[in-house]
N, C-alpha and C positions, 0 to 999 in steps of 0.2 A: 504494500500500500504506500502510495506517495502522498505526502502532505506538503503543499506549497503555502508559505506564510508570507504575506506582504506586511511589512512592519517598518517602523523607524526607531532609531536608537534613543530618541528623546520623547517617545510616546509611553506614558505610564501604563496605559491599558495593554500595550504590546508586551511589556515585561510581565504583567500580571497574567495576561492570556497565555503567554509562553509557559509560565510555570504551572498554570492550571492544566494545560495540555500535557505537560510532562508528568504531572501527578496522575492524570487519567491514564497515560500510557503505562505507568507503574502497575496499574490494575488490569491492563489489557493483556489477555492471554497470548496474543500474537505480536507483541511488542517488537520482537527481533526481526520481524518482516516489514517494519515501518521505516520509511525513509523521509526525513524532514529536510526541506530545502527552503532557505530564507530568501525572500525577494525584496528588492529595494523599493522604498517609498519615502519621499521627503514630505513631511507635514508642512514645512515652511522653507521652500527652496530659496527664498530671498533673505533668509536669516543671515545676520552678520556672523563672522567668525569670532569677533571679540564682543562678548556680551556687555551691553550698556544698561541692562535692567536685571533685577533679580527675577526669579521665576514667577513670583506672585505678581509683580508689576507687569511682567510680560503677558501673563494670562489675562490680567484685568484689562490691559490695553487691547489685546487681540479679541477678546470676547465682549468688550464694552460693559464690564461689570465692575462694581466697587472692589477695591483691593482686599477688603476684609472678607468679602464673599469668596474671592479667589483663594485666600488663605484657608477658609473653611472647606472648600472643595478639595484642596490639597491634603488637609488633615484626614478627610474621609478616605482619600486614595492611600494615604500612608497606613491607615488602619487596615484597609483591604490587603495591602501588600504584606503587612505584618502577620496577617492570618495564614499566609502561605510561606512564611519564612523569608520574605524579602524586606530589605531596609531601604526606605526612601528618605533621603536627607534634603527636603525641599529648600530649607533655608540657605543651603550652600551650593545648590545646584547651579550649573552654568549653562543656560540655554544657548545653543549655538547652531551653526550650519552643519549638516551631517553628510554632505556630498562626498568629502574625502573619506569619511568613515565607511560609507557604503562602497566606495571604490576599493578600499582595503579589504572589506569583507568579501567582495567578489574575487579578489586575488586569493585570499585565504581559502576560499571554496575550491579553487583549482589545486590547492595543496592538501586537500582533505581536512581542512581545519575550519570549515565554515561554521559549524555548530559552536566550536570553541571561541571563535572571534566574536560571534553574535552575543554569547553570554557575557564575555569579558567586557565588551563595549557597553552593554546595558548596565552591568555592575559599575563600570567606571563612571558612567553618567549619574545614575540614580543613587548609588551608595557611596562612591568614593569622591564625588563632586569634582571629577576631572573635566578639563576642557577638551572634549573629544574632537575638536577641529584642529587642535594644536599639533604641529609636526612632531615634536619630541614626545608628546603624549601618545600619539598613534604609533610611533616607532617603538616606544617602550612596551606598549600593549602587544604589538605584533611579535616582537622578539620573545616576550614573556610566554606566548603560547607556542613558540617553536618556529616562527618564520625567520628567514635569513635577513639580517640587518641590511646588507647591501641591496638586496632585491626590494626591500620595503622603502629604502631611501630613494631608489630610482623611481619607484611607483609614485611616491608622494611629491616628487619634484616634476612630474609629468602629468598628463591627463589619462594615463593608462587605466583601463577598465571603466572609464567614464561612459563609454558607449553601452556597456552592459547594464549599468545603472539606469540609463535612459530607456533601454529596451524593456526592463522590468516595469518602469513607470508607464511606458506606452501600453504594455499589456494590461496594466491596471486600469488605464483609461478605457481600453477596448472592452473589457468585461464589466465596466461600470463600478469599480471600487471607488468609493467616496470617503471611506473612513477605515482606519486600521486599529487593531490587527484584523486581517482577513485571511481565513484559512480555507484552502481548496483541497478536497480529498479526491484523489484519482480523477481530477479534471471534471468532476461531476457535482458532488455535494459541496456546499460552502457554508461557512459560519463566519459571521461578522461580529467582531467585538470580543471582549474578555468574558466569555461565557463561563458559567459554573463548571466545575469538574464533571458533574453528572451529565451535562450536555455533551461534553467531549466523549465521555464513555459511551453514551448512547449512539453518537454518530460513528464512532470507531467500530462498534459492533454491527451497526446497520450496513456500513460500507463493506465490511469484511463478509458479512452474510450474503449481501446482494452480488458482490463482484468477485470475491476471492474464494469463497467456499473452502475447499480443502487445498487450494492451490497456494503455493508459496510465492508465486509471481503473478499477482492480480493484473488483469488486463486493463487498459485505459478505456474509459467509456466516452463516447461522443454525445451522450444524451444531454438534454437541457439541464443546466445546473439548478439545484434547489438551494434556497437560502434560509438562514436563520440569523436574525439580527440581535445585537446587544450593544453594550457600552463600548465605545471606541473613540479614537481621536480623528477629527476631520482636518483635511488639508486647509492651510491658510492661503486663500487666494491672493 
């Protein structure tokens, strides 16, 4: 079974949804036959690399809400994250542009380290309060998970893998993704938002039963995609 996940590294629901999916997979009998592939999606392509607002101010400005309400929203998200073992440090978070982080993730995927870089970048942003657009921050994260320093330095000083990021975003537009996280199972069933673990368990079993049966290599389906919506982050136009 193949699960494609469109997400961004500064999307809190993406990290929460990722962990809930993983918790669901821990209870899924056929976990060993599941492949997860992360796809690029920028919530704010025009975001600056150097943050000039804290995350509360940014969200208040973006959504046209009082800053105190933004703080309350973030506290609720922090509580949701804590329930599944994640730590969100909103007061020190550095909202930034994620294009280079996505380029790095695309390269890491070619080195069979796509899952590792995705987790590390999310943790770096939400928990460690790192500036994930910074050259040295990305270089350190990359070498930490086992990528070659020289290769990453070359990547970050060029526009390599930028086309692959844009291709993911183009596909997102074509299939109508307007918010992330967005999960597509075997190119047929889709879930939008950070759904509860039970919803993920249900669709995992559904897809396996319908398309996989006793096969260890489920076939791809071209049938119309069915959707389930929930909490997520929308792109900033």
